[in-house]
C-alpha positions as CSV (number, residue, x, y, z in Angstrom):
1,X,-24.8,-9.9,-9.9
2,X,-26.5,-6.5,-10.5
3,X,-27.3,-5.4,-14.0
4,X,-24.4,-3.4,-15.5
5,X,-26.5,-0.5,-16.7
6,X,-28.0,-0.2,-13.2
7,X,-24.5,-0.2,-11.6
8,X,-23.3,2.5,-14.0
9,X,-26.4,4.6,-13.3
10,X,-25.5,4.2,-9.6
11,X,-22.1,5.6,-10.3
12,X,-23.7,8.7,-11.8
13,X,-26.3,9.1,-9.0
14,X,-23.9,8.7,-6.1
15,X,-21.3,11.0,-7.7
16,X,-24.0,13.7,-8.0
17,X,-25.2,13.3,-4.4
18,X,-21.7,13.3,-3.0
19,X,-20.2,16.1,-5.1
20,X,-22.9,18.7,-4.4
21,X,-21.1,21.9,-3.3
22,X,-23.1,22.2,-0.1
23,X,-22.4,18.6,0.9
24,X,-18.6,19.0,0.4
25,X,-18.7,22.2,2.3
26,X,-20.6,20.6,5.2
27,X,-18.1,17.7,5.5
28,X,-15.2,20.1,5.1
29,X,-16.3,22.1,8.1
30,X,-16.6,19.1,10.4
31,X,-14.8,19.4,13.7
32,X,-12.2,17.0,15.2
33,X,-14.9,15.6,17.4
34,X,-17.2,14.9,14.5
35,X,-14.6,13.2,12.4
36,X,-13.5,11.1,15.3
37,X,-17.1,10.1,16.0
38,X,-17.2,8.6,12.5
39,X,-14.0,6.7,13.0
40,X,-15.1,5.4,16.3
41,X,-18.3,4.0,14.7
42,X,-16.0,2.0,12.4
43,X,-13.9,0.9,15.3
44,X,-17.0,-0.3,17.2
45,X,-18.4,-2.1,14.2
46,X,-15.1,-4.0,13.7
47,X,-14.9,-5.0,17.4
48,X,-18.4,-6.4,17.5
49,X,-18.1,-10.2,17.6
50,X,-20.9,-11.0,15.2
51,X,-19.4,-8.6,12.6
52,X,-15.9,-10.2,13.1
53,X,-17.5,-13.6,12.5
54,X,-19.1,-12.3,9.3
55,X,-15.8,-10.9,8.1
56,X,-14.0,-14.1,9.0
57,X,-16.5,-16.0,6.8
58,X,-16.1,-13.5,3.9
59,X,-12.3,-13.7,3.9
60,X,-12.4,-17.5,4.2
61,X,-14.7,-17.6,1.1
62,X,-12.4,-15.2,-0.8
63,X,-8.9,-16.4,0.2
64,X,-9.3,-19.2,2.7
65,X,-7.8,-16.9,5.2
66,X,-7.7,-18.2,8.8
67,X,-9.3,-16.4,11.7
68,X,-5.9,-15.7,13.3
69,X,-4.4,-14.4,10.1
70,X,-7.5,-12.2,9.7
71,X,-7.0,-10.7,13.1
72,X,-3.3,-10.1,12.7
73,X,-3.2,-8.8,9.1
74,X,-6.6,-7.3,8.4
75,X,-8.1,-6.1,11.7
76,X,-5.1,-5.2,14.0
77,X,-3.5,-2.8,11.5
78,X,-6.8,-0.9,11.2
79,X,-7.2,-0.7,15.0
80,X,-3.6,0.5,15.3
81,X,-4.3,3.3,12.8
82,X,-7.5,4.3,14.6
83,X,-5.7,4.5,17.9
84,X,-3.0,6.7,16.3
85,X,-5.5,9.0,14.7
86,X,-7.6,9.4,17.9
87,X,-4.5,10.6,19.8
88,X,-3.2,13.0,17.1
89,X,-6.0,14.3,14.9
90,X,-6.5,17.5,16.8
91,X,-2.8,18.4,16.4
92,X,-2.9,17.4,12.7
93,X,-5.9,19.7,12.0
94,X,-4.3,22.6,13.7
95,X,-2.8,25.4,11.5
96,X,1.0,25.1,11.4
97,X,2.8,28.4,11.7
98,X,6.1,28.7,9.8
99,X,9.0,31.1,9.7
100,X,9.5,33.6,6.9
101,X,12.6,35.4,5.5
102,X,13.5,38.9,6.7
103,X,12.2,40.3,3.4
104,X,8.7,39.4,4.5
105,X,8.9,41.4,7.7
106,X,5.4,42.1,9.2
107,X,3.8,39.0,7.5
108,X,2.5,36.0,9.4
109,X,2.8,32.7,7.5
110,X,0.9,29.4,8.2
111,X,-0.2,26.2,6.6
112,X,-3.9,25.4,6.8
113,X,-4.9,21.8,6.3
114,X,-8.1,21.5,4.4
115,X,-9.7,18.4,2.8
116,X,-9.1,17.8,-0.9
117,X,-12.9,17.3,-1.1
118,X,-14.4,14.3,-3.0
119,X,-12.0,11.3,-2.9
120,X,-12.1,7.9,-4.5
121,X,-10.5,4.8,-2.9
122,X,-9.9,1.9,-5.2
123,X,-8.9,-1.2,-3.2
124,X,-7.2,-4.5,-4.2
125,X,-8.2,-8.1,-3.5
126,X,-5.2,-9.4,-1.5
127,X,-6.0,-7.5,1.7
128,X,-9.6,-6.6,0.8
129,X,-10.6,-5.3,4.2
130,X,-7.5,-3.6,5.6
131,X,-6.7,-1.8,2.3
132,X,-10.1,-0.2,2.2
133,X,-10.4,0.7,5.9
134,X,-6.9,2.2,6.4
135,X,-7.2,4.8,3.6
136,X,-10.8,5.4,4.5
137,X,-10.2,6.4,8.1
138,X,-7.5,8.8,7.1
139,X,-9.7,10.3,4.4
140,X,-12.4,10.8,7.1
141,X,-9.8,12.3,9.4
142,X,-8.9,14.8,6.7
143,X,-12.6,15.8,6.3
144,X,-13.3,14.3,2.9
145,X,-16.4,12.8,1.2
146,X,-15.4,9.3,0.1
147,X,-16.4,6.9,-2.6
148,X,-15.1,3.3,-2.2
149,X,-14.6,0.8,-5.0
150,X,-13.7,-2.5,-3.4
151,X,-12.2,-5.3,-5.5
152,X,-14.9,-7.4,-7.2
153,X,-12.5,-10.3,-7.1
154,X,-12.8,-10.5,-3.3
155,X,-16.6,-10.3,-3.7
156,X,-17.6,-11.7,-0.3
157,X,-15.4,-9.1,1.5
158,X,-16.7,-6.3,-0.8
159,X,-20.2,-7.2,0.2
160,X,-19.3,-7.1,3.9
161,X,-17.8,-3.6,3.4
162,X,-20.8,-2.4,1.6
163,X,-23.1,-3.6,4.3
164,X,-20.9,-2.0,7.0
165,X,-20.7,1.4,5.3
166,X,-24.4,1.4,4.5
167,X,-25.2,0.7,8.2
168,X,-22.8,3.3,9.5
169,X,-23.0,6.3,7.1
170,X,-25.3,8.2,4.8
171,X,-24.2,7.8,1.2
172,X,-23.6,11.5,0.8
173,X,-20.7,11.1,3.2
174,X,-19.3,7.6,2.3
175,X,-20.6,5.2,-0.3
176,X,-19.5,1.9,-1.7
177,X,-19.9,1.0,-5.4
178,X,-19.5,-2.6,-6.4
179,X,-18.8,-3.9,-9.9
180,X,-16.1,-5.0,-12.3
181,X,-14.1,-3.3,-15.0
182,X,-16.9,-1.4,-16.8
183,X,-18.1,0.0,-13.5
184,X,-14.5,1.0,-12.5
185,X,-14.1,2.6,-15.9
186,X,-17.3,4.6,-15.4
187,X,-16.1,5.7,-11.9
188,X,-12.7,6.8,-13.3
189,X,-14.5,9.1,-15.8
190,X,-15.7,11.3,-12.9
191,X,-13.6,14.4,-11.8
192,X,-12.7,13.4,-8.3
193,X,-10.4,15.6,-6.3
194,X,-8.1,12.8,-5.3
195,X,-7.8,9.0,-6.1
196,X,-6.1,6.6,-3.7
197,X,-5.3,3.4,-5.6
198,X,-3.7,0.2,-4.3
199,X,-2.8,-2.4,-7.0
200,X,-0.4,-3.3,-9.7
201,X,1.8,-0.8,-11.7
202,X,-0.1,-1.8,-14.9
203,X,-3.5,-0.7,-13.5
204,X,-1.8,2.2,-11.7
205,X,-0.9,3.7,-15.1
206,X,-4.6,3.4,-16.2
207,X,-5.7,5.2,-13.0
208,X,-3.1,7.9,-13.4
209,X,-4.1,8.4,-17.1
210,X,-7.8,8.8,-16.1
211,X,-6.9,11.2,-13.2
212,X,-4.7,13.3,-15.6
213,X,-7.8,14.2,-17.6
214,X,-9.2,16.1,-14.6
215,X,-5.8,17.1,-13.1
216,X,-6.8,15.0,-10.2
217,X,-4.1,14.2,-7.6
218,X,-3.3,10.5,-7.0
219,X,-1.8,8.2,-4.4
220,X,-0.6,5.0,-6.1
221,X,0.4,2.2,-3.8
222,X,1.8,-0.3,-6.3
223,X,4.4,-3.1,-6.1
224,X,7.1,-4.5,-8.3
225,X,10.0,-6.9,-7.8
226,X,11.1,-6.5,-4.2
227,X,14.4,-8.2,-3.5
228,X,15.7,-9.8,-0.3
229,X,19.5,-10.0,0.0
230,X,21.1,-12.6,2.3
231,X,24.9,-12.3,2.8
232,X,27.3,-14.8,4.4
233,X,27.2,-13.2,7.9
234,X,23.7,-14.3,8.9
235,X,22.2,-17.0,11.0
236,X,20.8,-18.9,8.0
237,X,18.2,-20.9,10.1
238,X,16.7,-17.7,11.5
239,X,16.8,-15.9,8.1
240,X,15.3,-18.9,6.3
241,X,12.4,-19.0,8.8
242,X,11.8,-15.2,8.3
243,X,11.7,-15.5,4.6
244,X,9.5,-18.6,4.6
245,X,7.1,-16.7,6.8
246,X,7.1,-13.7,4.6
247,X,6.7,-15.6,1.3
248,X,4.0,-17.9,2.6
249,X,1.8,-15.2,4.3
250,X,-1.4,-14.8,2.2
251,X,0.2,-17.4,-0.2
252,X,2.7,-14.7,-1.2
253,X,-0.1,-12.4,-2.5
254,X,1.4,-9.3,-0.7
255,X,2.8,-6.2,-2.4
256,X,5.7,-6.1,0.1
257,X,6.6,-9.8,0.0
258,X,10.1,-10.7,-1.2
259,X,9.8,-11.2,-5.0
260,X,13.2,-12.8,-5.5
261,X,16.2,-13.8,-3.4
262,X,19.8,-12.8,-3.8
263,X,21.9,-15.1,-1.6
264,X,25.6,-15.5,-1.0
265,X,26.7,-18.8,-2.8
266,X,28.1,-20.2,0.5
267,X,24.6,-20.1,2.1
268,X,22.3,-21.3,-0.7
269,X,22.1,-25.0,0.0
270,X,21.7,-24.5,3.7
271,X,19.0,-21.9,3.0
272,X,17.0,-24.4,0.9
273,X,17.2,-27.0,3.6
274,X,16.2,-24.6,6.4
275,X,13.4,-23.0,4.3
276,X,11.9,-26.5,3.9
277,X,12.1,-27.2,7.6
278,X,10.4,-23.8,8.4
279,X,7.5,-24.5,6.0
280,X,7.1,-27.9,7.5
281,X,7.0,-26.4,11.1
282,X,4.5,-23.8,10.0
283,X,2.0,-25.9,8.2
284,X,2.6,-29.6,8.3
285,X,1.2,-30.8,11.6
286,X,1.6,-34.6,12.2
287,X,1.2,-36.4,9.0
288,X,-0.9,-33.7,7.3
289,X,0.3,-31.9,4.2
290,X,0.5,-28.1,3.8
291,X,-2.5,-28.3,1.5
292,X,-4.5,-29.7,4.4
293,X,-3.5,-26.8,6.6
294,X,-6.1,-24.2,7.5
295,X,-3.3,-21.7,8.1
296,X,-2.3,-21.5,4.5
297,X,-4.2,-19.3,2.1
298,X,-5.2,-20.1,-1.5
299,X,-4.6,-18.2,-4.7
300,X,-7.5,-15.8,-5.2
301,X,-8.9,-17.3,-8.4
302,X,-8.2,-19.6,-11.3
303,X,-7.0,-16.7,-13.5
304,X,-4.2,-15.8,-11.0
305,X,-3.5,-19.5,-10.4
306,X,-2.9,-20.1,-14.1
307,X,-0.7,-17.0,-14.3
308,X,1.5,-18.3,-11.5
309,X,1.6,-21.8,-12.9
310,X,2.5,-20.4,-16.3
311,X,5.5,-18.5,-14.7
312,X,6.6,-21.6,-13.0
313,X,6.3,-23.9,-16.0
314,X,8.0,-21.4,-18.3
315,X,11.0,-21.1,-15.9
316,X,11.3,-24.9,-15.7
317,X,11.1,-25.2,-19.5
318,X,14.0,-22.7,-19.7
319,X,16.2,-24.6,-17.3
320,X,15.1,-23.6,-13.8
321,X,15.2,-26.2,-11.1
322,X,12.6,-26.6,-8.3
323,X,14.8,-26.6,-5.2
324,X,11.8,-26.9,-2.8
325,X,8.0,-27.2,-3.2
326,X,6.5,-27.0,-6.6
327,X,3.2,-28.7,-5.7
328,X,-0.1,-27.3,-7.1
329,X,-3.8,-28.1,-7.5
330,X,-5.9,-26.0,-9.7
331,X,-9.1,-27.4,-8.3
332,X,-8.1,-26.1,-4.8
333,X,-6.3,-23.0,-6.1
334,X,-3.3,-24.3,-4.1
335,X,0.4,-23.6,-4.9
336,X,2.9,-24.6,-2.3
337,X,5.8,-22.3,-1.2
338,X,8.3,-22.9,-3.9
339,X,12.0,-22.2,-4.3
340,X,13.5,-21.9,-7.8
341,X,17.2,-22.3,-8.6
342,X,19.1,-21.9,-11.9
343,X,17.0,-18.9,-13.0
344,X,18.1,-16.3,-15.5
345,X,17.0,-12.9,-17.0
346,X,15.3,-14.5,-20.0
347,X,12.6,-16.1,-17.8
348,X,9.4,-14.1,-17.3
349,X,9.5,-15.0,-13.6
350,X,12.5,-12.6,-13.2
351,X,10.8,-9.9,-15.3
352,X,7.2,-9.8,-13.9
353,X,6.0,-9.3,-10.4
354,X,5.2,-12.8,-9.1
355,X,2.6,-12.0,-6.4
356,X,2.5,-15.6,-5.2
357,X,4.4,-18.2,-3.2
358,X,7.2,-18.7,-5.7
359,X,10.7,-17.4,-4.8
360,X,13.5,-17.4,-7.5
361,X,17.0,-17.6,-6.1
362,X,20.1,-15.9,-7.5
363,X,23.5,-16.5,-5.9
364,X,26.4,-14.1,-5.7
365,X,30.0,-14.1,-4.6
366,X,30.6,-10.5,-3.6
367,X,28.2,-7.8,-2.3
368,X,29.3,-5.5,-5.2
369,X,27.4,-7.8,-7.6
370,X,24.1,-7.2,-6.0
371,X,23.3,-3.6,-7.1
372,X,24.1,-4.5,-10.7
373,X,21.3,-7.2,-10.5
374,X,18.8,-5.1,-8.6
375,X,19.2,-1.9,-10.6
376,X,18.2,-3.7,-13.8
377,X,14.7,-3.7,-12.4
378,X,12.4,-0.7,-11.8
379,X,12.7,0.7,-8.2
380,X,10.9,-1.7,-5.8
381,X,8.3,-1.0,-3.2
382,X,10.2,-3.0,-0.5
383,X,13.9,-3.8,-0.2
384,X,15.2,-6.3,2.4
385,X,18.7,-6.7,3.7
386,X,19.7,-9.6,5.9
387,X,23.2,-9.1,7.2
388,X,25.2,-8.6,10.4
389,X,27.8,-6.5,8.6
390,X,27.2,-2.7,8.9
391,X,29.5,-2.2,5.9
392,X,27.3,-4.4,3.6
393,X,24.1,-2.8,4.9
394,X,25.3,0.7,4.2
395,X,26.7,-0.3,0.8
396,X,23.4,-1.7,-0.3
397,X,21.4,1.3,1.0
398,X,23.7,3.7,-0.8
399,X,23.6,1.8,-4.1
400,X,19.9,1.2,-4.4
401,X,16.6,3.0,-4.3
402,X,13.3,1.7,-2.9
403,X,10.0,2.8,-1.3
404,X,11.1,1.3,2.0
405,X,13.8,-0.9,3.5
406,X,13.8,-3.6,6.1
407,X,17.1,-4.6,7.7
408,X,17.0,-8.0,9.3
409,X,13.2,-7.9,9.3
410,X,10.5,-8.4,6.7
411,X,6.8,-7.5,6.0
412,X,6.3,-4.9,8.7
413,X,6.7,-1.8,6.5
414,X,3.2,-0.5,7.3
415,X,3.1,-1.1,11.0
416,X,4.9,2.1,12.3
417,X,2.5,5.0,11.7
418,X,5.4,7.5,12.2
419,X,7.1,6.2,9.0
420,X,5.9,6.9,5.5
421,X,4.8,3.9,3.4
422,X,4.8,3.9,-0.4
423,X,6.8,3.3,-3.4
424,X,9.0,5.3,-5.8
425,X,8.2,5.7,-9.5
426,X,7.0,2.3,-10.8
427,X,6.3,1.0,-7.3
428,X,4.2,3.9,-6.3
429,X,3.5,7.7,-6.0
430,X,2.7,9.4,-2.7
431,X,3.1,8.2,0.8
432,X,0.7,6.9,3.4
433,X,0.6,5.9,7.1
434,X,-0.4,8.2,10.0
435,X,0.1,11.9,9.3
436,X,1.5,11.1,5.9
437,X,-1.9,9.7,4.9
438,X,-3.7,12.7,6.5
439,X,-1.5,15.0,4.4
440,X,-2.1,12.9,1.3
441,X,-5.8,13.5,1.7
442,X,-5.4,17.2,2.5
443,X,-4.6,20.4,0.6
444,X,-1.8,22.1,2.4
445,X,-3.0,25.7,1.9
446,X,-0.4,28.4,2.4
447,X,-1.9,31.5,4.2
448,X,-0.2,34.9,4.5
449,X,-1.5,37.7,6.8
450,X,-0.1,41.2,7.0
451,X,0.4,42.1,10.7
452,X,2.3,45.4,10.4
453,X,4.4,47.5,8.0
454,X,3.8,47.3,4.2
455,X,5.5,46.9,0.8
456,X,5.0,50.5,-0.5
457,X,8.7,50.7,-1.0
458,X,8.3,48.1,-3.8
459,X,5.6,50.1,-5.7
460,X,7.0,51.5,-8.9
461,X,9.1,53.4,-9.6
462,X,11.5,51.4,-7.5
463,X,14.7,53.2,-6.5
464,X,18.1,51.8,-7.0
465,X,18.7,52.1,-3.3
466,X,15.7,50.0,-2.4
467,X,16.5,47.3,-5.0
468,X,20.0,46.9,-3.6
469,X,18.7,46.8,-0.1
470,X,16.3,44.0,-0.9
471,X,19.1,42.0,-2.5
472,X,21.3,42.5,0.6
473,X,18.5,41.4,2.9
474,X,17.8,38.4,0.7
475,X,21.4,37.2,1.3
476,X,21.3,37.6,5.1
């Protein structure tokens, strides 16, 4: 580990290098071709087999993430975004001409997209590669200078990213700063032009407070308690498999994973049975246990393991019942996919974001009960509805609020680059994905240009006749 004082000195040095006015201006003026060349360098690096092997090793050391899960959840989303940017960046960068009211006759109006300037990306540990690279390529597309602060908790992946960026870019364009909380604190003292943060609402408030000191804009991709609702119209075997997959991916350490289940009372027992069958199909090959499976990730570290174990133990002590799973091993940082029944609002597991493979269940009799339960919590990042009844789906959509919603599907909120991704209030501020990310990293600059005529009639003294004319025209 590098000396803390040296790391903080590096924060100062890199900030000074990157924030130089001539440097920001040079990057701002880069063409579509130049920005795409940078993004293509990243693409080529990712596609190089030896680099993929190194990344695979890093993610295995951090999360015990399998090669195939790495390809699907860390690499494929980045490559999809790169493809999308390559085909659309020229159009995104083009000035967008807009209409104007009749009272602005003779004036041309347009929106010019310019980079915000010097941006900071603070990434989490749960998807430590994808959640650095996706905001990075969009920040590059918008023409920004970028400082990256990867998560020190996923230290092996952070080291891989630093090596990659050092190989591909000069530090005055893109730089990686490693370190823990004191380093992050030093970084947040700098007056960046925009901060893109992915993490918990608790830390998001710290980031927003730091940004406010410099009136720095923020994108906060947070989380919260995302519900999944299962009514009595579904194929319970199919739905149980979907939810088992969603809750076991990355050992439940996903911001858009279902945090708790609201299920019609007539489907609960069958759901428990089918959930267990699904987990067995996914991970228990032959006589081997889920713990022996190389397809099932581990909890990131002992601190998070103990937090999850504490939530589980507290719930059990207050009367919750383990309906499925419940196995754990601190030495292996292993917690099995677990269903909890008999939970209530007094339990911390229904008050805090779980961010792990534990799923509390609450049963209901009528769909009208569901919003009352959900709306006790802050607005979630994701909201899942499993139903064949259009009436129920529309009722739940109209009686809730969330960053995004999946209907009869889970965990794919970020895949479609044409849709915005992000939370609302406690679950996030700002949107990302495709052009939404490009705009988030851009200043939408309004530009007016006089083409003909003038406003001399509005110079003082203004006649009653002119004033009345302007009012009439404003109403047309």
